[in-house]
C-alpha positions as CSV (number, residue, x, y, z in Angstrom):
1,M,79.1,159.2,78.1
2,T,79.6,160.1,74.5
3,A,82.1,159.3,71.9
4,F,82.7,162.9,70.8
5,S,83.4,166.0,72.8
6,G,81.9,169.3,71.7
7,K,79.1,169.8,69.3
8,W,78.9,166.5,67.5
9,R,77.7,164.2,70.4
10,R,76.3,160.7,69.8
11,P,75.6,157.8,72.1
12,K,78.8,155.8,72.7
13,L,77.2,152.4,71.7
14,L,75.7,153.9,68.5
15,W,79.1,155.3,67.5
16,E,80.8,152.1,68.3
17,R,78.3,150.4,65.9
18,L,78.7,153.0,63.2
19,R,82.5,153.7,63.3
20,P,83.6,150.7,61.3
21,A,81.1,151.4,58.5
22,V,82.1,155.1,58.5
23,R,85.8,154.3,58.2
24,R,85.1,151.7,55.4
25,L,82.9,154.1,53.4
26,R,85.5,156.9,53.7
27,R,88.3,154.6,52.6
28,D,86.2,153.0,49.7
29,M,84.6,155.9,48.1
30,T,83.2,155.6,44.6
31,P,84.8,157.5,41.8
32,A,81.8,159.9,41.8
33,E,82.1,160.5,45.5
34,V,85.8,161.3,45.1
35,S,85.1,163.7,42.3
36,L,82.4,165.5,44.3
37,W,84.4,165.5,47.6
38,E,87.3,167.2,45.8
39,R,84.9,170.0,44.9
40,L,83.2,170.3,48.3
41,R,86.1,169.8,50.8
42,K,87.7,172.7,52.7
43,G,84.9,175.1,52.0
44,R,85.5,175.1,48.2
45,L,81.8,175.5,47.5
46,E,81.1,179.1,48.4
47,G,82.7,178.7,51.8
48,F,80.4,176.0,53.0
49,R,82.1,173.2,54.9
50,F,81.0,169.6,54.2
51,R,81.7,166.4,55.9
52,R,81.9,163.1,54.0
53,Q,80.3,159.8,55.3
54,H,78.9,161.6,58.1
55,P,76.7,159.9,60.8
56,I,73.3,161.4,61.4
57,G,71.2,159.5,63.8
58,A,71.6,155.8,62.9
59,S,72.4,156.6,59.3
60,V,75.5,157.5,57.5
61,V,75.1,160.1,54.7
62,D,77.4,160.6,51.8
63,F,78.0,164.4,52.3
64,C,76.6,166.8,55.0
65,C,76.8,170.6,55.4
66,P,75.7,171.0,59.1
67,A,75.5,174.8,58.8
68,A,73.1,174.7,55.8
69,K,71.3,171.5,57.1
70,L,72.0,170.0,53.7
71,V,72.6,166.3,52.9
72,I,73.9,165.1,49.5
73,E,73.3,161.5,48.6
74,L,74.9,159.9,45.6
75,D,73.0,156.9,44.2
76,G,74.6,154.1,42.4
77,S,73.2,150.9,41.0
78,I,72.7,149.4,44.4
79,H,70.0,152.0,45.2
80,E,67.7,150.8,42.4
81,A,66.6,148.0,44.7
82,R,66.5,150.1,47.9
83,H,63.8,152.6,47.1
84,D,61.8,151.9,50.3
85,E,64.9,151.9,52.5
86,D,66.2,155.2,51.0
87,A,62.7,156.8,51.3
88,G,62.7,155.9,55.0
89,R,66.2,157.3,55.6
90,Q,65.3,160.5,53.7
91,G,62.1,160.9,55.8
92,D,64.2,160.6,59.0
93,L,66.7,163.1,57.7
94,E,64.0,165.5,56.8
95,S,62.3,165.1,60.1
96,R,65.6,166.3,61.6
97,G,65.5,169.5,59.6
98,Y,67.8,168.5,56.7
99,T,67.2,169.0,53.0
100,V,68.3,166.0,51.1
101,L,69.5,166.2,47.5
102,R,70.0,163.0,45.6
103,F,72.0,162.5,42.4
104,H,73.0,159.5,40.4
105,N,76.7,158.7,40.2
106,A,76.5,159.2,36.4
107,E,75.2,162.8,37.0
108,V,78.2,163.7,39.1
109,E,80.7,162.0,36.6
110,Q,79.2,163.6,33.5
111,R,77.8,166.9,34.7
112,I,79.5,167.9,38.0
113,D,79.2,171.6,37.5
114,Q,75.4,171.3,37.1
115,V,75.3,169.2,40.2
116,L,77.2,171.8,42.1
117,Q,74.9,174.6,40.8
118,V,71.9,172.8,42.4
């Protein structure tokens, strides 16, 4: 039995474990995440549809475009001490066929147009 019907299936126990974190992350987005989400949502970036705080495997990524197999991660100060963990997550995502783009929050806040061009 799965928690979702349709294309986005995940084991029920995994989803029950991830759901509170996903909801908290969606509710408590950083200012950089809010700015980028406003530019990505509803197909605003060349028609590509993104999901925010989207679970992939046992990870929750900041933004995901399933059609393009693209993940965008925004790194704040907490990520400075989590290089090994972030590298492991990125390796897992890449093994699933995703391209991962990482940006610092300051890049999004100061140069969002350049971030979107990438």
